[in-house]
N, C-alpha and C positions, 0 to 999 in steps of 0.2 A: 625455644619456649613453646609450649603447647598452647594453642588458641583457646581461648575462654568465650564462652557465648554470652553476650550481654543480655540481662534480664530487664528490659525496659517495659514498664507498665504504663498504661494510658492515664493521663491525669483525670481524676474523677469528675472535675467540672466539665473537662472537654468530652469525656465519654458520655455524660448526661446530655450534652447538645449534639451528639453525634447525629440524630435524625435530621436536625436543622441543617447541618453541614452537608449531609448526604442529599437532602432535597435541592439545596442550592447549586451543589456541584451538578447534579442531573439537569437543572435548569441552564447551567452554563454549557454543558455538553450538547444540549438540544439547540443552543444558539450558534453552533459551529456549523458553517456552511463552506462550500467549495470557494466562495469569494473571499471569506475572511480567514480561511484556514492558515495560510502562511503568516499572517499577522499574529496568530495565536501559537503556532509551532515554533516560530523563530528561526533566525539565520542559522544557528548551530545545528538545529534538526536537519535543515537543508544539506548542510556539509557532511553530516554523518550518513545521511541517505547516499549521497554521491559516492563517498568512501565505500560504502557497503556495496552499492551497485558494481563498483570497480573490483572489489575483492572477490565477488562471485562470477566475475568475467562477463557482466552484462553490458551492452552498449548503452542502454539507459533504462530508466524505470519510472513509473508513475504512481501516484496515490489517487485512488478513486473514491469519492464519498457519495453515500446515498442521499438522494434528494429528498425534499420534505415529504411528498407522497410516497416515497419509496418504490418509486416505478423505474427510476433510472440510476445509473452510476454516472458520476460527473468527475472528469479529471480535474483535481485540484492542484496538482503539482506534477511537474515532468522535468526531468533532468538532462534531456537531450538538446540538440540544436533547433529542433522544431517545437520547443515548448510553447512559443507564443500561438502556434496553430493548435497544439495538442490540448492545452489547459482550456478547459470550458467544454471539451467534447462530451457528448451525452451518449451512453450506451443503454439501451433498454435492457431491464433485468430478465427479459425473456430470450436474449440473445448472447452468445459468446461464452468463452470460458471464464472471464472475469465475473460475469454474472452468475455462472454455475457456482464459483467458489463462494460469492456472497450468499447464495441460497443454501448452500450445504454447509458453509463454514469450515470446509476441508481444503487444506492446500493442494496445489497441483504443480507438478513439474513435468514438461513435455518438450521433446525435441520433434523436428519436422512438423511443426504446428500447422503450417500452410496446407498439409494434407489432410488435416482433420476437419470433418464437415461441421464440428461444434464451433470451430473458431470463426468469429465474425471478421470478415476483412474490411469492414467499413473504415477503421482508422488507417489501415495500410494504404487504401486507396487515396486517402486524403495526403498522406505524407510521401506517397509514391516509393513506399519501401515494402519488404515483405518480411513477416515475423517467422523466424526460423525456430527459435526456441523460447520457451516462455516459463516463468515460475509466478504463481499468484498465491498469496496468503490473505487470511482474513485480517482486518485492521480494527482493533478494539480501542475505544477511549472510554475510560472508567468501567471497564469490564463489559461494555456494551458494544455490539457490532455496529461501526460506522461506515464500513466500506471495505475495500481490499487494497493490497499494495501489488503491483506487478513489476517485474524486470524481464527484459527481452534481449535476445541477440537477433540482429537484423541481417538480411541478405537480399540478393536480387534474383528473380527467376524469369526465365522465358517459357515459352510453351513449344514443344515438339510433339507433333501428331497428337494434339490434344492433351498432352501430359506436362505437368509443370516441371521444369529442369533448372537446377541451380546454375547460376552464372558466377564463374569464379570459383574460389576455395569454399569448401563446405565449413560453416562455423563449427566450433569445438562441441557446442551443446552444453546443457547443464546436467549434473549428475545429482543423485539423492542427497549426498553430503552438502551440496551447494543449497539445496532446499532447507536442510537443517540449519545452516549458518544463517540463511536469509530469514527464516522464520524467528530465530532467537533475535536477530538484529531488529526486525520489526517490533518484537515484544519490548526491546529496550526503548525504542522510539515511543511506543505507546506509554510507557511508564514516565518518560520525560514530559510528555504532554499532560498525563495525568497530574505530575507534580506541578507544572505551570498553572493548571486550573486550581489545584489546591492553594497555591500562593495567592492567585487572584482572589479566591473566596475569602481568605484571611487578610487581604489587604497588604500581603507580604511582597511588595514589588519593588 
């Protein structure tokens, strides 16, 4: 059987009230903060994120949201064992790869991150781990940038003659195809959150 395209048209009364709905949805999205993000996104979003991080071979991942003055990114969610330490971490928008992605809205995939001078080691110092590979994509809610989502592969390094040297086996790293899958998955997460806000705006809960 050949697929048939559904031709659904907006209800005239709902279409007339679209500006009101758009304004209220924008108000709801502005109310999203790192502190209340998980209550809005829901447990199913957390599970999808964990499955996606595992699918692309990441050790863990984080959602970073812009603060209200838009001067910092704040970790609102982390899937790893150090989540209690990492959630709430603030990264200035002037430093690090995650901030670069927030500023340019261009995704990044990179291996041997610890050798990149643009990488901020602040979070690595707190967790006593070293970021080997990283993917970062912009994170949108209602088509507006709200932050970024990152996932990483972690390792340990030591120093020999002033040079960083890996301890143990080298991680596999990420490929461009991993970034494509990651970006598509985050797009689905954004749509799920948009739908939750839409349901909230209509009282459809």
